[in-house]
TORKOL-4160 file (C-alpha; in steps of 0.2 Angstrom, whole numbers, padded with zeros to 4 digits, m for minus):
198
<pt num="1" X="0007" Y="m0130" Z="0046"/>
<pt num="2" X="0017" Y="m0117" Z="0036"/>
<pt num="3" X="0013" Y="m0126" Z="0019"/>
<pt num="4" X="m0006" Y="m0125" Z="0024"/>
<pt num="5" X="m0004" Y="m0106" Z="0027"/>
<pt num="6" X="0005" Y="m0104" Z="0011"/>
<pt num="7" X="m0008" Y="m0113" Z="0001"/>
<pt num="8" X="m0022" Y="m0103" Z="0010"/>
<pt num="9" X="m0013" Y="m0087" Z="0006"/>
<pt num="10" X="m0011" Y="m0092" Z="m0012"/>
<pt num="11" X="m0030" Y="m0097" Z="m0014"/>
<pt num="12" X="m0035" Y="m0081" Z="m0006"/>
<pt num="13" X="m0024" Y="m0070" Z="m0017"/>
<pt num="14" X="m0031" Y="m0079" Z="m0033"/>
<pt num="15" X="m0049" Y="m0076" Z="m0027"/>
<pt num="16" X="m0045" Y="m0058" Z="m0024"/>
<pt num="17" X="m0036" Y="m0055" Z="m0041"/>
<pt num="18" X="m0051" Y="m0063" Z="m0050"/>
<pt num="19" X="m0063" Y="m0051" Z="m0040"/>
<pt num="20" X="m0053" Y="m0036" Z="m0045"/>
<pt num="21" X="m0053" Y="m0040" Z="m0063"/>
<pt num="22" X="m0072" Y="m0041" Z="m0063"/>
<pt num="23" X="m0074" Y="m0023" Z="m0058"/>
<pt num="24" X="m0080" Y="m0011" Z="m0071"/>
<pt num="25" X="m0071" Y="0005" Z="m0077"/>
<pt num="26" X="m0085" Y="0015" Z="m0068"/>
<pt num="27" X="m0082" Y="0006" Z="m0052"/>
<pt num="28" X="m0063" Y="0009" Z="m0053"/>
<pt num="29" X="m0066" Y="0028" Z="m0057"/>
<pt num="30" X="m0078" Y="0029" Z="m0042"/>
<pt num="31" X="m0065" Y="0020" Z="m0031"/>
<pt num="32" X="m0051" Y="0031" Z="m0036"/>
<pt num="33" X="m0061" Y="0047" Z="m0032"/>
<pt num="34" X="m0067" Y="0040" Z="m0015"/>
<pt num="35" X="m0049" Y="0034" Z="m0011"/>
<pt num="36" X="m0042" Y="0051" Z="m0014"/>
<pt num="37" X="m0055" Y="0059" Z="m0003"/>
<pt num="38" X="m0052" Y="0047" Z="0011"/>
<pt num="39" X="m0033" Y="0049" Z="0010"/>
<pt num="40" X="m0034" Y="0068" Z="0009"/>
<pt num="41" X="m0044" Y="0067" Z="0026"/>
<pt num="42" X="m0032" Y="0055" Z="0034"/>
<pt num="43" X="m0017" Y="0067" Z="0030"/>
<pt num="44" X="m0026" Y="0082" Z="0037"/>
<pt num="45" X="m0031" Y="0072" Z="0052"/>
<pt num="46" X="m0013" Y="0067" Z="0055"/>
<pt num="47" X="m0004" Y="0083" Z="0050"/>
<pt num="48" X="0006" Y="0074" Z="0037"/>
<pt num="49" X="0020" Y="0084" Z="0028"/>
<pt num="50" X="0029" Y="0069" Z="0020"/>
<pt num="51" X="0023" Y="0051" Z="0016"/>
<pt num="52" X="0027" Y="0035" Z="0006"/>
<pt num="53" X="0014" Y="0029" Z="m0006"/>
<pt num="54" X="0015" Y="0018" Z="m0022"/>
<pt num="55" X="0010" Y="0019" Z="m0040"/>
<pt num="56" X="m0005" Y="0008" Z="m0042"/>
<pt num="57" X="m0007" Y="m0006" Z="m0055"/>
<pt num="58" X="m0022" Y="m0007" Z="m0066"/>
<pt num="59" X="m0033" Y="m0018" Z="m0055"/>
<pt num="60" X="m0028" Y="m0010" Z="m0038"/>
<pt num="61" X="m0038" Y="0004" Z="m0030"/>
<pt num="62" X="m0030" Y="0019" Z="m0040"/>
<pt num="63" X="m0019" Y="0030" Z="m0030"/>
<pt num="64" X="m0016" Y="0042" Z="m0046"/>
<pt num="65" X="m0029" Y="0056" Z="m0041"/>
<pt num="66" X="m0022" Y="0056" Z="m0023"/>
<pt num="67" X="m0004" Y="0057" Z="m0029"/>
<pt num="68" X="m0007" Y="0071" Z="m0041"/>
<pt num="69" X="m0016" Y="0081" Z="m0027"/>
<pt num="70" X="m0002" Y="0077" Z="m0014"/>
<pt num="71" X="0013" Y="0082" Z="m0025"/>
<pt num="72" X="0004" Y="0098" Z="m0031"/>
<pt num="73" X="0000" Y="0102" Z="m0013"/>
<pt num="74" X="0019" Y="0102" Z="m0009"/>
<pt num="75" X="0018" Y="0086" Z="0001"/>
<pt num="76" X="0034" Y="0076" Z="m0001"/>
<pt num="77" X="0030" Y="0059" Z="m0007"/>
<pt num="78" X="0042" Y="0044" Z="m0009"/>
<pt num="79" X="0037" Y="0030" Z="m0021"/>
<pt num="80" X="0045" Y="0012" Z="m0020"/>
<pt num="81" X="0056" Y="0005" Z="m0033"/>
<pt num="82" X="0059" Y="m0014" Z="m0031"/>
<pt num="83" X="0077" Y="m0021" Z="m0030"/>
<pt num="84" X="0082" Y="m0039" Z="m0034"/>
<pt num="85" X="0088" Y="m0042" Z="m0016"/>
<pt num="86" X="0071" Y="m0040" Z="m0009"/>
<pt num="87" X="0073" Y="m0022" Z="m0003"/>
<pt num="88" X="0065" Y="m0006" Z="m0009"/>
<pt num="89" X="0073" Y="0009" Z="m0015"/>
<pt num="90" X="0063" Y="0026" Z="m0015"/>
<pt num="91" X="0061" Y="0040" Z="m0027"/>
<pt num="92" X="0053" Y="0057" Z="m0024"/>
<pt num="93" X="0036" Y="0059" Z="m0034"/>
<pt num="94" X="0034" Y="0074" Z="m0045"/>
<pt num="95" X="0019" Y="0081" Z="m0054"/>
<pt num="96" X="0027" Y="0078" Z="m0071"/>
<pt num="97" X="0036" Y="0062" Z="m0066"/>
<pt num="98" X="0038" Y="0048" Z="m0078"/>
<pt num="99" X="0035" Y="0029" Z="m0075"/>
<pt num="100" X="0043" Y="0013" Z="m0080"/>
<pt num="101" X="0039" Y="m0006" Z="m0077"/>
<pt num="102" X="0047" Y="m0013" Z="m0062"/>
<pt num="103" X="0054" Y="m0030" Z="m0059"/>
<pt num="104" X="0037" Y="m0038" Z="m0058"/>
<pt num="105" X="0028" Y="m0028" Z="m0071"/>
<pt num="106" X="0022" Y="m0015" Z="m0058"/>
<pt num="107" X="0023" Y="0003" Z="m0062"/>
<pt num="108" X="0037" Y="0012" Z="m0054"/>
<pt num="109" X="0044" Y="0030" Z="m0054"/>
<pt num="110" X="0059" Y="0035" Z="m0064"/>
<pt num="111" X="0072" Y="0047" Z="m0056"/>
<pt num="112" X="0085" Y="0048" Z="m0043"/>
<pt num="113" X="0085" Y="0033" Z="m0032"/>
<pt num="114" X="0086" Y="0035" Z="m0013"/>
<pt num="115" X="0091" Y="0020" Z="m0003"/>
<pt num="116" X="0080" Y="0009" Z="0008"/>
<pt num="117" X="0082" Y="0020" Z="0024"/>
<pt num="118" X="0075" Y="0035" Z="0015"/>
<pt num="119" X="0057" Y="0030" Z="0021"/>
<pt num="120" X="0062" Y="0031" Z="0039"/>
<pt num="121" X="0059" Y="0050" Z="0039"/>
<pt num="122" X="0041" Y="0050" Z="0032"/>
<pt num="123" X="0026" Y="0054" Z="0043"/>
<pt num="124" X="0014" Y="0041" Z="0036"/>
<pt num="125" X="0016" Y="0025" Z="0025"/>
<pt num="126" X="0003" Y="0020" Z="0013"/>
<pt num="127" X="0005" Y="0002" Z="0007"/>
<pt num="128" X="m0004" Y="m0009" Z="m0005"/>
<pt num="129" X="m0012" Y="m0025" Z="0001"/>
<pt num="130" X="m0023" Y="m0040" Z="m0006"/>
<pt num="131" X="m0033" Y="m0040" Z="0010"/>
<pt num="132" X="m0033" Y="m0033" Z="0028"/>
<pt num="133" X="m0042" Y="m0042" Z="0043"/>
<pt num="134" X="m0051" Y="m0034" Z="0057"/>
<pt num="135" X="m0035" Y="m0035" Z="0069"/>
<pt num="136" X="m0025" Y="m0025" Z="0057"/>
<pt num="137" X="m0015" Y="m0040" Z="0049"/>
<pt num="138" X="m0010" Y="m0037" Z="0031"/>
<pt num="139" X="m0010" Y="m0050" Z="0017"/>
<pt num="140" X="0001" Y="m0044" Z="0004"/>
<pt num="141" X="0004" Y="m0051" Z="m0014"/>
<pt num="142" X="0018" Y="m0063" Z="m0009"/>
<pt num="143" X="0034" Y="m0055" Z="m0013"/>
<pt num="144" X="0038" Y="m0049" Z="0005"/>
<pt num="145" X="0044" Y="m0031" Z="0000"/>
<pt num="146" X="0033" Y="m0022" Z="0012"/>
<pt num="147" X="0034" Y="m0035" Z="0026"/>
<pt num="148" X="0053" Y="m0034" Z="0025"/>
<pt num="149" X="0053" Y="m0015" Z="0025"/>
<pt num="150" X="0041" Y="m0013" Z="0039"/>
<pt num="151" X="0049" Y="m0027" Z="0050"/>
<pt num="152" X="0066" Y="m0018" Z="0048"/>
<pt num="153" X="0061" Y="m0001" Z="0054"/>
<pt num="154" X="0066" Y="0005" Z="0071"/>
<pt num="155" X="0054" Y="0019" Z="0072"/>
<pt num="156" X="0039" Y="0015" Z="0061"/>
<pt num="157" X="0026" Y="0029" Z="0057"/>
<pt num="158" X="0008" Y="0025" Z="0055"/>
<pt num="159" X="0005" Y="0013" Z="0041"/>
<pt num="160" X="m0011" Y="0012" Z="0032"/>
<pt num="161" X="m0015" Y="m0001" Z="0019"/>
<pt num="162" X="m0026" Y="0002" Z="0004"/>
<pt num="163" X="m0039" Y="m0011" Z="m0002"/>
<pt num="164" X="m0057" Y="m0011" Z="m0009"/>
<pt num="165" X="m0071" Y="m0011" Z="0003"/>
<pt num="166" X="m0075" Y="m0030" Z="0001"/>
<pt num="167" X="m0056" Y="m0034" Z="0005"/>
<pt num="168" X="m0058" Y="m0030" Z="0024"/>
<pt num="169" X="m0061" Y="m0047" Z="0031"/>
<pt num="170" X="m0063" Y="m0056" Z="0048"/>
<pt num="171" X="m0046" Y="m0064" Z="0047"/>
<pt num="172" X="m0032" Y="m0068" Z="0035"/>
<pt num="173" X="m0019" Y="m0082" Z="0035"/>
<pt num="174" X="m0003" Y="m0076" Z="0045"/>
<pt num="175" X="0015" Y="m0081" Z="0046"/>
<pt num="176" X="0028" Y="m0075" Z="0058"/>
<pt num="177" X="0036" Y="m0063" Z="0045"/>
<pt num="178" X="0019" Y="m0055" Z="0041"/>
<pt num="179" X="0017" Y="m0037" Z="0047"/>
<pt num="180" X="0002" Y="m0028" Z="0054"/>
<pt num="181" X="m0004" Y="m0011" Z="0049"/>
<pt num="182" X="m0011" Y="0004" Z="0059"/>
<pt num="183" X="m0026" Y="0006" Z="0049"/>
<pt num="184" X="m0035" Y="0003" Z="0032"/>
<pt num="185" X="m0041" Y="0015" Z="0019"/>
<pt num="186" X="m0055" Y="0010" Z="0007"/>
<pt num="187" X="m0064" Y="0020" Z="m0006"/>
<pt num="188" X="m0078" Y="0023" Z="0007"/>
<pt num="189" X="m0070" Y="0023" Z="0024"/>
<pt num="190" X="m0054" Y="0024" Z="0035"/>
<pt num="191" X="m0052" Y="0012" Z="0049"/>
<pt num="192" X="m0039" Y="0013" Z="0063"/>
<pt num="193" X="m0035" Y="m0002" Z="0073"/>
<pt num="194" X="m0034" Y="m0002" Z="0091"/>
<pt num="195" X="m0023" Y="m0017" Z="0094"/>
<pt num="196" X="m0011" Y="m0020" Z="0080"/>
<pt num="197" X="0002" Y="m0034" Z="0082"/>
<pt num="198" X="0019" Y="m0028" Z="0076"/>
C-alpha cells in the first residue's frame, strides 16, 4: 500500500514539474503579481505582524514581489534554510538580503541562522507545495522538511500553501506523516479550508 502511494506521489510530482516548466515568462510574471496581491490581502485580513515564507525557485509561483513588499512594510519575515538532519533553520529576511544555493539547489537566504523553533512565534506560515487537495491536504516535493516542521509544532499558526491555480485538485495521495494546511493561495484566489486534518 505504502509503495503504491509513494509511486502515485512520484508520478504526480513529475507531471506537475513538467507543467510548471511549460509556463511562459509572461504567465510567471502575471502569477507573481497576482500572488503578491492575494498574499497582501491575506495578511491584512489576519492582522499579521510576523510570518514565515520562502524564496521561490524559478518554476514556482514567485514570492519575490510579495517578500519585497512585506520586508519594506516592516513585517518580520523568516525564511527557511535546509539542514542535513531534515530540520529547518530560519533567517530573517531583509530588503537587501543576499541569497545562496541550499542543499537541494533551492535559493536560501544568507545571514544569521535562527534555530528550528524560531518559527513558533510567527502569526502565519506560507509554505511551498506541489499540489493541494480540496480537503486541505498538501503534497510537497518529497523531502519532508515542511511536514516535519508542521508536525512538530505545539501551537501552529494558520498555514497557507502556495500553488498555481491548476494545482488545486480533488485529492492527492496521502501518507500518515503528511500534514494538512489551513488554506491555499493561488495567483487568482485564496481558499480557507473548513475541515483540515492535522
